[in-house]
LUMLUMGU-333948 format. One line per 3 residues: number of its first residue (from 1); for each residue x, y, z of N, C-alpha, C. Coordinates in Angstrom, 3 decimals. Each point is the difference from the previous one (the first is absolute). Layout:
# LUMLUMGU-333948
NUM = X Y Z X Y Z X Y Z | ...
END
This chain:
# LUMLUMGU-333948
1 = 14.422 -32.255 -15.087 -0.251 0.108 -1.416 0.388 -1.308 -0.677 | -0.794 -0.354 -0.931 0.292 -1.217 -0.735 -0.204 0.257 -1.481 | 0.746 -0.696 -0.803 -0.220 0.085 -1.430 0.499 1.299 -0.592
4 = -0.822 0.579 -0.821 0.334 1.218 -0.726 0.356 1.132 0.956 | 0.985 0.795 -0.376 0.424 1.100 0.880 -1.061 1.085 0.116 | -0.980 -0.003 -0.890 -1.061 1.005 0.102 -1.119 -0.440 0.940
7 = 0.066 -1.242 0.483 -1.003 -0.487 0.941 0.345 0.499 1.398 | -0.822 0.859 0.522 0.248 0.580 1.317 -1.223 -0.238 0.864 | 0.234 -0.496 1.202 -1.102 -0.208 0.933 0.126 1.042 1.100
10 = -1.052 0.768 0.173 0.012 1.079 0.994 -1.238 -0.123 0.864 | 0.194 0.137 1.281 -1.120 0.076 0.919 -0.453 1.459 0.006 | -1.047 0.284 -0.736 -0.453 1.380 -0.189 -0.332 0.682 1.322
13 = -0.626 -0.720 0.900 -0.380 0.588 1.291 1.234 0.453 0.777 | 1.048 -0.821 -0.005 1.233 0.365 0.707 0.673 1.194 -0.665 | -0.032 0.022 -1.306 0.609 1.101 -0.747 -0.720 1.309 0.304
16 = -1.327 -0.038 -0.010 -0.788 1.194 0.312 0.193 0.419 1.453 | 0.167 -0.973 0.882 0.255 0.303 1.409 1.325 0.748 0.142 | 1.010 -0.429 -0.733 1.301 0.677 0.037 -0.130 1.436 -0.497
19 = -0.767 0.195 -1.054 -0.213 1.358 -0.515 -0.712 0.856 1.034 | -0.977 -0.581 0.658 -0.742 0.723 1.036 0.919 0.382 1.156 | 0.886 -0.906 0.373 0.933 0.287 1.086 0.968 1.118 -0.379
22 = 0.432 0.028 -1.251 0.864 1.094 -0.465 -0.739 1.327 0.100 | -1.260 -0.009 -0.406 -0.794 1.227 0.070 -0.181 0.437 1.451 | -0.276 -0.951 0.889 -0.154 0.327 1.422 1.293 0.570 0.570
25 = 1.123 -0.543 -0.428 1.294 0.499 0.457 0.172 1.458 -0.417 | -0.345 0.304 -1.236 0.083 1.386 -0.480 -0.925 0.906 0.812 | -1.196 -0.481 0.291 -0.944 0.795 0.793 0.533 0.243 1.410
28 = 0.632 -1.012 0.594 0.573 0.177 1.340 1.142 1.005 -0.028 | 0.812 -0.052 -1.043 1.071 0.986 -0.127 -0.570 1.409 -0.146 | -1.104 0.119 -0.737 -0.654 1.302 -0.122 -0.469 0.492 1.366
31 = -0.543 -0.899 0.798 -0.450 0.368 1.341 1.171 0.481 0.846 | 1.127 -0.686 -0.098 1.193 0.422 0.738 0.425 1.397 -0.439 | 0.003 0.228 -1.289 0.378 1.321 -0.514 -0.965 1.063 0.501
34 = -1.288 -0.281 -0.055 -0.995 0.973 0.466 0.162 0.291 1.488 | 0.248 -1.040 0.788 0.205 0.187 1.441 1.244 0.836 0.258 | 1.067 -0.304 -0.702 1.241 0.754 0.145 -0.233 1.472 -0.349
37 = -0.750 0.215 -1.068 -0.302 1.373 -0.413 -0.808 0.728 1.081 | -0.969 -0.684 0.598 -0.787 0.610 1.077 0.883 0.377 1.185 | 0.932 -0.890 0.346 0.920 0.286 1.107 0.847 1.222 -0.326
40 = 0.522 0.036 -1.207 0.822 1.142 -0.406 -0.812 1.293 0.017 | -1.230 -0.070 -0.490 -0.859 1.194 0.013 -0.267 0.463 1.429 | -0.207 -0.954 0.909 -0.203 0.357 1.411 1.240 0.661 0.575
43 = 1.163 -0.530 -0.365 1.241 0.604 0.478 0.121 1.438 -0.492 | -0.345 0.202 -1.255 0.077 1.354 -0.560 -0.995 0.914 0.701 | -1.218 -0.498 0.195 -1.067 0.827 0.558 0.188 0.291 1.478
46 = 0.334 -1.032 0.773 -0.033 0.153 1.456 1.360 0.000 0.688 | 0.944 -0.714 -0.554 1.192 -0.252 0.786 1.257 0.731 -0.405 | 0.075 0.471 -1.209 1.267 0.537 -0.467 -0.141 1.486 -0.299
49 = 0.839 0.786 0.635 -0.039 1.446 -0.231 1.233 0.477 -0.767 | 0.975 -0.876 -0.143 1.224 0.350 -0.716 -0.262 -0.036 -1.507 | 0.276 1.080 -0.675 -0.324 0.121 -1.427 0.769 -1.013 -0.854
52 = 1.285 -0.197 0.255 0.797 -0.941 -0.788 -0.532 -1.424 0.146 | -0.280 -0.406 1.234 -0.542 -1.348 0.222 -1.361 -0.134 -0.668 | -0.834 1.021 0.139 -1.326 -0.033 -0.626 0.125 -0.149 -1.511
55 = 0.910 0.750 -0.600 0.200 -0.105 -1.453 0.478 -1.397 -0.391 | 0.934 -0.547 0.774 0.512 -1.339 -0.305 -1.083 -1.064 0.137 | -0.814 0.111 1.033 -1.112 -0.945 0.173 -0.973 0.133 -1.166
58 = -0.257 1.221 -0.425 -0.879 0.224 -1.152 0.540 -0.649 -1.260 | 1.292 0.110 -0.225 0.631 -0.619 -1.168 -0.139 -1.519 0.067 | 0.225 -0.567 1.177 -0.149 -1.452 0.175 -1.437 -0.421 -0.308
61 = -0.960 0.760 0.496 -1.420 -0.320 -0.251 -0.296 -0.015 -1.498 | 0.486 1.005 -0.705 -0.250 0.066 -1.443 0.633 -1.186 -0.723 | 1.196 -0.388 0.411 0.655 -1.158 -0.613 -0.806 -1.273 0.237
64 = -0.466 -0.175 1.218 -0.762 -1.202 0.342 -1.321 -0.038 -0.760 | -0.627 1.153 -0.152 -1.291 0.060 -0.693 0.120 -0.479 -1.446 | 1.167 0.084 -0.588 0.199 -0.453 -1.381 -0.205 -1.506 -0.134
67 = 0.275 -0.736 1.078 -0.017 -1.454 -0.093 -1.389 -0.611 0.124 | -0.935 0.678 0.637 -1.347 -0.561 0.167 -0.661 -0.300 -1.346 | -0.016 0.950 -0.954 -0.603 -0.329 -1.298 0.751 -1.114 -0.737
70 = 1.322 -0.042 0.166 0.773 -1.064 -0.643 -0.436 -1.364 0.515 | -0.204 -0.100 1.308 -0.429 -1.273 0.584 -1.375 -0.399 -0.502 | -0.879 0.971 -0.122 -1.337 -0.294 -0.527 0.115 -0.521 -1.428
73 = 0.845 0.655 -0.808 0.203 -0.439 -1.379 0.587 -1.407 -0.061 | 0.931 -0.303 0.901 0.600 -1.337 0.034 -1.074 -1.047 0.277 | -0.869 0.271 0.968 -1.086 -0.933 0.309 -0.905 -0.236 -1.195
76 = -0.330 1.058 -0.706 -0.856 -0.108 -1.190 0.710 -0.790 -1.092 | 1.270 0.300 -0.231 0.762 -0.687 -1.042 0.167 -1.487 0.303 | 0.244 -0.329 1.260 0.121 -1.419 0.378 -1.289 -0.731 -0.342
79 = -1.121 0.608 0.338 -1.297 -0.611 -0.286 -0.180 -0.205 -1.504 | 0.331 1.010 -0.798 -0.121 -0.109 -1.459 0.896 -1.107 -0.548 | 1.248 -0.027 0.467 0.945 -1.007 -0.491 -0.464 -1.412 0.320
82 = -0.494 -0.194 1.213 -0.471 -1.330 0.391 -1.171 -0.421 -0.874 | -0.952 0.888 -0.171 -1.174 -0.345 -0.811 0.395 -0.273 -1.449 | 0.908 0.815 -0.553 0.434 -0.216 -1.380 0.773 -1.311 -0.124
85 = 0.809 -0.307 0.999 0.748 -1.261 -0.013 -0.958 -1.184 -0.030 | -1.036 0.066 0.811 -0.977 -1.094 0.017 -0.726 -0.117 -1.335 | -0.311 1.126 -0.618 -0.629 -0.018 -1.326 0.950 -0.640 -1.010
88 = 1.271 0.401 0.043 0.991 -0.562 -0.921 0.161 -1.505 0.201 | 0.038 -0.426 1.250 0.129 -1.434 0.292 -1.204 -0.758 -0.549 | -1.202 0.534 0.212 -1.200 -0.653 -0.526 0.056 -0.090 -1.520
91 = 0.530 1.029 -0.630 0.045 0.046 -1.459 0.944 -1.072 -0.565 | 1.146 -0.213 0.665 0.964 -0.966 -0.536 -0.150 -1.396 0.595 | -0.894 -0.134 0.953 -0.197 -1.285 0.676 -0.519 -1.034 -0.991
94 = 0.666 -1.143 -0.066 -0.400 -1.044 -0.946 -0.711 -1.164 0.673 | -0.220 0.123 1.312 -0.711 -1.064 0.704 -1.498 0.142 -0.229 | -0.679 -1.121 -0.068 -1.455 0.011 -0.085 -0.544 -0.363 1.372
97 = -0.835 0.838 0.539 -0.527 -0.226 1.345 -1.394 -0.560 -0.071
END
């Protein structure tokens, strides 16, 4: 940065790439959660006959399922924030290109 403190130089492509990577990370975490849930469901269906263990596995599954929508929301919010930041930077940018 040089000169005025409002002068900011940003490589937009790199910034958008970072946002995309954050979204991909959230999607991968969702995949992990879904896989874990499938494993737990298989354990309930095929492998576990003990009622207490089955109930506990069910509770764990329900807890994990809460996080998948949160991760999706985080990915969406990151994308919105990045795009809004770039709009704000363009608005206050005093350089002439």
